[in-house]
C-alpha positions as CSV (number, residue, x, y, z in Angstrom):
1,M,0.0,0.0,0.0
2,V,1.2,3.5,-0.8
3,T,0.4,6.1,1.9
4,W,-0.2,9.8,1.4
5,L,3.0,11.7,1.3
6,G,3.3,14.6,3.8
7,V,0.7,13.3,6.3
8,P,2.1,13.3,9.8
9,P,1.6,10.4,12.3
10,F,-2.0,10.1,13.5
11,P,-1.6,11.9,16.8
12,Q,-0.3,15.1,15.1
13,A,-2.8,14.8,12.2
14,A,-5.7,14.3,14.6
15,T,-4.7,17.3,16.7
16,E,-4.8,19.5,13.6
17,A,-8.1,18.1,12.5
18,L,-9.7,18.7,15.9
19,A,-9.0,22.4,15.4
20,D,-11.1,22.5,12.3
21,D,-14.6,23.4,13.5
22,Q,-16.2,23.2,10.0
23,L,-14.8,19.7,9.5
24,R,-16.2,18.5,12.8
25,A,-19.6,20.0,12.1
26,N,-19.7,18.3,8.6
27,L,-18.7,14.9,10.0
28,A,-21.0,15.0,13.0
29,H,-24.0,15.9,10.8
30,A,-23.2,13.3,8.1
31,T,-22.2,10.4,10.3
32,G,-25.1,11.0,12.7
33,H,-27.6,10.9,9.9
34,I,-26.2,7.7,8.4
35,R,-26.0,6.1,11.8
36,R,-29.6,6.7,12.5
37,K,-30.8,5.5,9.1
38,R,-28.7,2.3,9.4
39,A,-30.1,1.5,12.8
40,A,-33.6,1.7,11.4
41,A,-32.8,-0.4,8.4
42,V,-31.2,-3.1,10.4
43,A,-34.1,-3.2,12.9
44,E,-36.4,-4.3,10.1
45,V,-34.5,-7.6,9.7
46,P,-35.5,-10.1,12.4
47,D,-32.7,-12.5,11.5
48,W,-29.9,-9.9,11.3
49,E,-27.6,-11.6,13.8
50,N,-28.0,-14.9,12.0
51,L,-27.1,-13.2,8.8
52,R,-23.9,-11.8,10.5
53,E,-23.0,-15.2,11.7
54,R,-23.5,-16.8,8.3
55,A,-21.5,-14.1,6.5
56,T,-18.7,-14.5,9.0
57,A,-18.7,-18.3,8.4
58,I,-18.6,-17.8,4.7
59,K,-15.7,-15.4,4.8
60,N,-13.8,-17.6,7.2
61,Q,-14.3,-20.6,4.9
62,V,-12.9,-18.6,1.9
63,L,-9.9,-17.4,3.8
64,S,-9.2,-21.0,5.0
65,N,-9.3,-22.3,1.4
66,L,-8.3,-19.1,-0.5
67,D,-5.8,-20.8,-2.9
68,G,-8.4,-23.3,-4.2
69,Y,-11.1,-20.7,-4.7
70,L,-8.7,-18.4,-6.5
71,E,-7.8,-21.2,-8.9
72,Q,-11.5,-22.0,-9.4
73,L,-12.2,-18.3,-10.2
74,E,-9.3,-18.1,-12.7
75,R,-10.6,-21.2,-14.5
76,A,-14.1,-19.9,-14.7
77,V,-13.1,-16.4,-15.9
78,S,-10.8,-17.9,-18.5
79,E,-13.4,-20.3,-19.8
80,R,-15.7,-17.3,-20.4
81,G,-13.3,-15.3,-22.4
82,G,-11.7,-13.2,-19.7
83,I,-8.0,-12.9,-19.0
84,V,-6.6,-13.2,-15.4
85,H,-3.5,-11.4,-14.2
86,W,-1.8,-11.9,-10.8
87,A,-0.2,-8.9,-9.1
88,R,2.1,-9.3,-6.0
89,D,2.0,-5.6,-5.1
90,A,0.9,-2.1,-6.1
91,A,3.7,-1.7,-8.6
92,E,2.9,-4.9,-10.5
93,A,-0.9,-4.1,-10.6
94,N,-0.3,-0.5,-11.9
95,E,2.1,-1.8,-14.5
96,I,-0.5,-4.3,-15.8
97,V,-3.2,-1.6,-16.0
98,I,-0.9,0.8,-17.9
99,R,0.2,-2.0,-20.3
100,L,-3.4,-3.0,-21.1
101,T,-4.5,0.6,-21.5
102,R,-1.7,1.3,-24.0
103,A,-2.5,-1.9,-25.8
104,A,-6.0,-0.7,-26.3
105,G,-4.6,2.5,-27.9
106,A,-6.1,4.7,-25.1
107,T,-4.7,7.7,-23.3
108,E,-7.7,8.0,-21.0
109,V,-9.8,5.7,-18.7
110,V,-13.0,6.1,-16.8
111,K,-13.1,4.6,-13.3
112,V,-15.7,3.0,-11.1
113,K,-15.3,3.8,-7.4
114,S,-12.7,1.4,-6.1
115,M,-10.9,1.1,-2.8
116,A,-8.3,-1.3,-4.3
117,T,-7.3,1.2,-7.0
118,G,-7.0,3.9,-4.4
119,E,-4.9,1.6,-2.2
120,I,-2.3,1.1,-5.0
121,E,-2.6,4.8,-6.1
122,L,-3.5,3.8,-9.6
123,N,-4.5,7.3,-10.7
124,E,-1.1,8.7,-9.9
125,A,0.7,5.9,-11.7
126,L,-1.5,6.4,-14.8
127,A,-0.8,10.1,-14.7
128,E,3.0,9.5,-14.7
129,A,2.5,7.2,-17.7
130,G,0.6,9.9,-19.6
131,I,-2.9,8.4,-19.1
132,T,-5.8,10.4,-17.7
133,A,-8.1,8.8,-15.2
134,T,-11.6,10.2,-14.6
135,E,-13.5,9.2,-11.5
136,T,-17.2,8.7,-12.2
137,D,-18.6,8.3,-8.7
138,L,-19.8,11.8,-7.7
139,A,-18.0,11.9,-4.4
140,E,-14.8,10.5,-5.9
141,L,-15.0,13.1,-8.7
142,I,-15.3,15.9,-6.2
143,V,-12.2,14.7,-4.4
144,Q,-10.3,14.3,-7.7
145,L,-11.3,17.7,-9.1
146,G,-10.4,19.4,-5.7
147,Q,-7.0,17.7,-5.7
148,D,-8.1,16.4,-2.3
149,R,-8.0,13.2,-0.4
150,P,-10.9,10.9,0.5
151,S,-12.1,10.9,4.0
152,H,-14.7,8.1,4.1
153,I,-15.1,4.7,2.6
154,L,-18.7,5.2,1.4
155,V,-18.8,9.0,0.9
156,P,-15.2,10.1,0.2
157,A,-16.2,13.8,0.1
158,I,-18.1,13.8,3.4
159,H,-15.8,16.6,4.7
160,R,-17.1,19.0,2.0
161,N,-20.3,21.0,2.1
162,R,-22.2,21.9,-1.0
163,T,-20.8,25.5,-1.2
164,E,-17.3,24.0,-1.2
165,I,-18.4,21.6,-3.9
166,R,-19.8,24.4,-6.0
167,D,-16.6,26.3,-5.8
168,I,-14.6,23.2,-6.9
169,F,-16.9,22.6,-9.9
170,R,-16.8,26.3,-11.0
171,A,-13.0,26.2,-10.9
172,T,-12.3,22.9,-12.6
173,M,-15.3,21.5,-14.5
174,P,-15.8,22.6,-18.1
175,G,-19.2,24.3,-18.5
176,A,-19.8,24.7,-14.8
177,A,-18.6,28.3,-14.3
178,T,-22.0,29.5,-13.1
179,V,-23.4,26.4,-11.4
180,S,-25.2,27.0,-8.1
181,D,-24.8,25.1,-4.8
182,E,-28.2,23.5,-5.1
183,P,-27.7,19.7,-5.1
184,T,-29.8,19.2,-8.2
185,D,-27.7,21.7,-10.1
186,L,-24.4,20.2,-8.9
187,A,-25.6,16.7,-9.9
188,E,-26.7,17.9,-13.3
189,A,-23.3,19.5,-14.0
190,A,-21.6,16.3,-13.0
191,R,-23.9,14.3,-15.2
192,R,-23.2,16.4,-18.3
193,H,-19.5,16.3,-17.7
194,L,-19.4,12.5,-17.2
195,R,-21.7,11.6,-20.0
196,R,-19.2,12.9,-22.5
197,K,-16.5,10.8,-20.9
198,F,-18.7,7.6,-20.9
199,L,-19.4,8.0,-24.6
200,S,-15.8,8.7,-25.7
201,T,-13.5,6.6,-23.5
202,P,-12.6,3.1,-24.7
203,V,-11.2,1.7,-21.5
204,A,-12.8,1.4,-18.0
205,V,-11.2,0.4,-14.7
206,S,-13.2,-1.0,-11.8
207,G,-12.8,-2.6,-8.5
208,A,-15.0,-5.5,-7.3
209,N,-17.2,-5.9,-4.2
210,F,-17.5,-9.6,-4.7
211,A,-16.5,-12.4,-7.1
212,V,-18.3,-15.7,-7.3
213,A,-15.7,-18.5,-7.7
214,E,-18.1,-21.1,-9.2
215,T,-19.0,-19.0,-12.2
216,G,-16.3,-16.4,-12.5
217,S,-18.8,-13.6,-12.0
218,I,-17.7,-10.2,-10.8
219,V,-20.1,-8.0,-8.8
220,V,-20.1,-4.3,-8.3
221,V,-22.7,-2.5,-6.2
222,E,-23.2,1.3,-6.3
223,S,-25.9,3.9,-5.9
224,E,-25.6,6.3,-8.8
225,G,-25.5,4.3,-12.0
226,N,-22.2,5.7,-13.1
227,G,-20.6,2.4,-12.5
228,R,-23.1,0.7,-14.8
229,M,-22.1,3.1,-17.6
230,C,-18.4,2.2,-17.1
231,L,-19.1,-1.5,-17.0
232,T,-21.2,-1.6,-20.3
233,L,-20.0,1.1,-22.7
234,P,-16.2,0.8,-23.1
235,Q,-14.6,-1.8,-25.3
236,T,-12.0,-2.8,-22.6
237,L,-12.8,-3.4,-18.9
238,I,-10.0,-3.9,-16.4
239,T,-11.0,-5.0,-12.9
240,V,-8.5,-4.7,-10.0
241,M,-9.7,-7.0,-7.1
242,G,-8.2,-7.9,-3.8
243,I,-7.8,-11.6,-3.5
244,E,-10.0,-11.7,-0.4
245,K,-13.2,-10.6,-2.2
246,L,-14.1,-14.1,-3.2
247,L,-17.3,-16.0,-2.4
248,P,-17.8,-19.6,-3.2
249,S,-21.3,-19.6,-4.7
250,W,-24.4,-17.5,-5.7
251,D,-26.2,-18.6,-2.6
252,D,-23.3,-17.0,-0.6
253,L,-23.6,-13.8,-2.6
254,A,-27.3,-13.5,-1.6
255,V,-26.3,-13.2,2.1
256,F,-24.0,-10.3,1.4
257,L,-26.5,-8.5,-0.9
258,R,-28.8,-8.4,2.1
259,L,-26.1,-7.3,4.6
260,L,-24.2,-4.7,2.6
261,P,-26.9,-2.2,1.6
262,R,-28.3,-1.9,5.1
263,S,-24.9,-1.6,6.7
264,S,-23.5,1.0,4.3
265,T,-26.2,3.1,2.7
266,A,-29.1,2.1,5.1
267,E,-31.1,0.8,2.1
268,R,-33.1,-2.3,1.9
269,M,-31.5,-3.3,-1.4
270,N,-28.8,-1.8,-3.5
271,P,-29.9,0.6,-6.3
272,Y,-27.4,-0.7,-8.9
273,T,-26.0,-4.2,-8.7
274,S,-23.9,-5.0,-11.8
275,V,-22.8,-8.6,-12.5
276,W,-20.7,-9.7,-15.5
277,T,-19.1,-13.0,-16.3
278,G,-16.2,-12.9,-18.8
279,V,-17.1,-11.6,-22.3
280,T,-20.4,-11.7,-24.1
281,P,-20.0,-11.3,-27.9
282,G,-21.7,-8.2,-29.1
283,D,-22.8,-7.0,-25.7
284,G,-20.7,-4.9,-23.4
285,P,-16.9,-4.8,-23.2
286,Q,-15.3,-7.2,-25.6
287,N,-12.0,-7.4,-23.7
288,F,-12.1,-8.2,-20.0
289,H,-9.1,-8.4,-17.7
290,L,-9.2,-9.4,-14.0
291,I,-6.2,-8.4,-11.9
292,L,-6.0,-10.4,-8.7
293,L,-4.2,-8.2,-6.2
294,D,-2.2,-9.5,-3.2
295,N,-0.3,-6.4,-1.9
296,G,0.1,-7.7,1.7
297,R,-3.0,-9.9,1.9
298,T,-1.1,-13.2,2.0
299,A,1.0,-12.0,4.8
300,T,-2.1,-10.8,6.7
301,L,-3.7,-14.2,6.1
302,A,-0.8,-15.8,8.0
303,D,-1.7,-13.8,11.2
304,E,-4.3,-15.8,13.1
305,V,-5.7,-12.8,14.9
306,G,-5.2,-10.1,12.3
307,R,-6.6,-12.2,9.3
308,Q,-10.2,-11.4,10.3
309,A,-9.7,-7.9,8.8
310,L,-9.8,-9.6,5.4
311,R,-13.5,-10.3,6.0
312,C,-14.2,-6.6,5.5
313,I,-16.8,-5.8,2.9
314,R,-16.1,-2.0,2.9
315,C,-19.5,-1.0,4.3
316,S,-18.1,1.8,6.5
317,A,-20.5,1.1,9.4
318,C,-17.5,1.2,11.8
319,L,-16.6,4.7,10.7
320,N,-20.0,6.1,11.4
321,V,-20.1,4.9,15.1
322,C,-16.5,5.7,15.9
323,P,-16.0,8.7,18.2
324,V,-12.4,9.1,17.1
325,Y,-13.3,9.2,13.4
326,E,-16.3,11.6,14.0
327,R,-13.9,14.2,15.6
328,T,-10.9,13.8,13.4
329,G,-12.1,12.8,9.9
330,G,-10.6,10.3,7.6
331,Q,-7.8,12.3,6.2
332,A,-5.9,12.2,9.5
333,Y,-5.5,8.4,9.0
334,G,-3.2,9.1,5.9
335,S,-4.6,6.0,4.1
336,V,-7.4,5.2,1.6
337,Y,-8.8,3.1,4.5
338,P,-9.8,5.4,7.3
339,G,-11.6,4.8,10.6
340,P,-11.4,1.7,12.8
341,I,-11.1,-0.7,9.8
342,G,-8.2,1.4,8.4
343,A,-6.5,1.4,11.8
344,I,-6.1,-2.4,11.5
345,L,-6.1,-3.0,7.8
346,A,-3.6,-0.5,6.6
347,P,-0.8,-1.5,9.1
348,Q,-1.3,-5.2,8.2
349,L,-1.1,-4.6,4.4
350,Q,2.0,-2.2,4.6
351,G,3.2,-1.8,8.2
352,G,6.7,-1.4,9.5
353,H,7.9,1.1,6.8
354,D,6.0,4.3,7.5
355,K,5.5,6.2,10.7
356,Q,1.9,7.2,9.7
357,I,0.9,3.6,9.0
358,D,2.6,2.3,12.2
359,S,0.7,4.9,14.3
360,L,-2.7,3.8,13.1
361,P,-3.3,1.0,15.7
362,Y,-3.4,3.9,18.2
363,A,-5.9,5.8,16.1
364,S,-9.0,4.2,17.4
365,S,-10.7,3.7,20.8
366,L,-11.4,0.3,22.2
367,C,-15.0,1.1,23.0
368,G,-16.2,-1.8,20.9
369,A,-18.9,0.1,18.9
370,C,-17.3,-0.9,15.7
371,F,-17.5,-4.6,16.4
372,E,-21.2,-4.3,17.3
373,V,-22.1,-2.9,13.9
374,C,-19.7,-4.9,11.7
375,P,-21.8,-7.1,9.4
376,V,-19.0,-9.7,9.3
377,R,-18.2,-9.5,13.0
378,I,-14.6,-8.3,12.8
379,D,-13.4,-7.8,16.4
380,I,-11.6,-4.6,15.7
381,P,-10.7,-3.9,19.3
382,E,-9.1,-7.3,19.5
383,V,-7.0,-6.7,16.4
384,L,-6.1,-3.2,17.6
385,T,-4.6,-4.5,20.9
386,H,-2.9,-7.3,18.9
387,L,-1.2,-4.8,16.6
388,R,-0.4,-2.4,19.4
389,A,1.6,-5.2,21.1
390,Q,3.6,-5.7,17.9
391,A,4.2,-2.0,17.2
392,P,7.6,-0.4,17.8
393,K,7.7,1.3,21.2
394,P,9.9,4.1,22.6
395,V,12.7,2.8,24.7
396,G,11.5,4.7,27.8
397,E,8.1,3.1,27.5
398,S,9.5,-0.4,27.1
399,V,11.7,0.1,30.2
400,S,8.8,1.5,32.2
401,M,6.5,-1.4,31.3
402,K,9.1,-4.0,32.2
403,G,9.7,-2.2,35.5
404,L,6.0,-2.2,36.3
405,G,5.7,-5.8,35.3
406,W,8.5,-6.7,37.8
407,I,6.8,-4.7,40.6
408,M,3.4,-6.1,40.0
409,S,4.6,-9.7,39.8
410,S,5.4,-9.7,43.5
411,R,2.8,-8.9,46.3
412,R,5.5,-7.5,48.5
413,R,7.0,-5.2,45.8
414,Y,3.5,-4.1,44.8
415,E,2.5,-3.1,48.3
416,A,5.8,-1.2,48.8
417,A,5.2,0.7,45.6
418,L,1.7,1.7,46.8
419,R,3.1,3.1,50.0
420,A,5.8,4.9,48.0
421,G,3.1,6.3,45.7
422,S,1.6,8.1,48.6
423,L,4.7,10.2,48.8
424,A,3.8,11.7,45.4
425,R,1.5,14.0,47.3
426,H,4.5,16.0,48.2
427,L,5.5,16.6,44.6
428,G,2.9,19.4,44.2
429,Q,-0.8,20.0,43.8
430,R,-1.1,19.9,40.0
431,G,-2.1,16.2,39.6
432,I,-0.7,13.4,37.5
433,N,-0.6,15.5,34.3
434,A,2.6,17.1,35.7
435,L,4.5,13.8,36.1
436,P,8.0,14.5,34.9
437,G,9.2,12.5,31.9
438,A,5.8,11.1,31.0
439,A,4.0,14.0,29.3
440,G,2.9,11.8,26.4
441,W,1.0,9.5,28.8
442,T,-0.3,12.1,31.3
443,V,-1.0,15.3,29.5
444,S,-4.6,14.1,28.7
445,R,-5.0,11.8,31.7
446,D,-5.3,14.1,34.7
447,A,-6.2,12.5,38.0
448,P,-6.2,13.4,41.7
449,L,-3.0,13.0,43.6
450,P,-2.6,9.6,45.4
451,A,-4.4,9.1,48.7
452,P,-2.2,9.4,51.8
453,Q,-3.0,5.7,52.6
454,S,-3.4,2.8,50.2
455,F,-6.6,0.8,50.3
456,R,-4.8,-2.3,51.3
457,D,-3.3,-0.6,54.4
458,W,-6.7,0.9,55.2
459,Y,-8.4,-2.5,54.9
460,R,-5.8,-4.2,57.2
461,E,-6.3,-1.5,59.9
462,N,-10.1,-1.4,59.7
463,R,-11.4,-4.8,58.5
464,S,-8.8,-7.5,59.0
């Protein structure tokens, strides 16, 4: 995974975001609205918990037999006229897309909203190769035209209000110099702009929400219809899919088509569900290429605790209930995967090389709200603590923790430390946030000074 250059580690980025009152207002309004709608949509399904359990079991089965399902998918796609490519990392995936686009004689592509192509920074790689990529999802288009970064999985421009969007359109979109900030006018301006692209661009690039191994079918769900235009009009279609997106059968797909809309857009069913299987002569794209992307997924699969992150179906429910995300926004995470799921997924796919990525396990609370709403029951707090234990730590912190462990492993040493702690009352009257040498831990953890007598000593004197 490629991370956003220039984004500081999460604690610093979050501090800066907290100072942006407009950002916090936009996020609180949007996530609160989505959260309430989702709760109502889920409440309509009496067997919701059974659906979650079944989806979790399906995903676990796939991850346990991933090699076999991938081979089955490759055979099915090939038998139906598609071509399968394997990409170990972002560089390989980008090189394949560039090569296929050039082979089609194109210098421009239209794109369906895709987390995978954002993960590998495909747009930037295409630009370096002289190929223009046009995002067709409205929110992704806003982010692209504004030279911005996405801040949400479902609604990447959630941090923008309509006046800001109007200004972006006026400055960058041909024919939109006088557009108003009314939603209908903004949508119509985008529609006119994109329609020209759909009708003139020979190559489209998509991601995939799901792939059915038994038939080689690829599934994309979206709400605007722009994806449907990309998937039917161009002559060449290139799909970049993470290898974990597999499902064994159509019966399994039915489970997720019930879970995903209610968890993401709070809808009973998805407005546009596009399914294609290989190439159909005379109908739709006549060249179909499927790029199966690893990019750290195999390494994540080897982690018995962390592998559950690969069950994610990118619904964004965890973002909308996270108190940290609501106050800081997605851009503070420095990754295309923001919020609680990003705090565990990004470090697993590309951890150990970037301070921003390595800081993400500390970018979410352990309140458990994310686990409660996850449709595939990813225990994000469990993975967070697991990754925090693996993350590099300052020498001072490691020494302090070892010292505390030594003290607390002995009753006698522990009681002596409690008595010694009472002496801290003589250090001053400012509380724990003034503890020398531990500002990082105590600046936001103020507490009263220690009591003059420990509870254990009091209990011995009064109750023993």
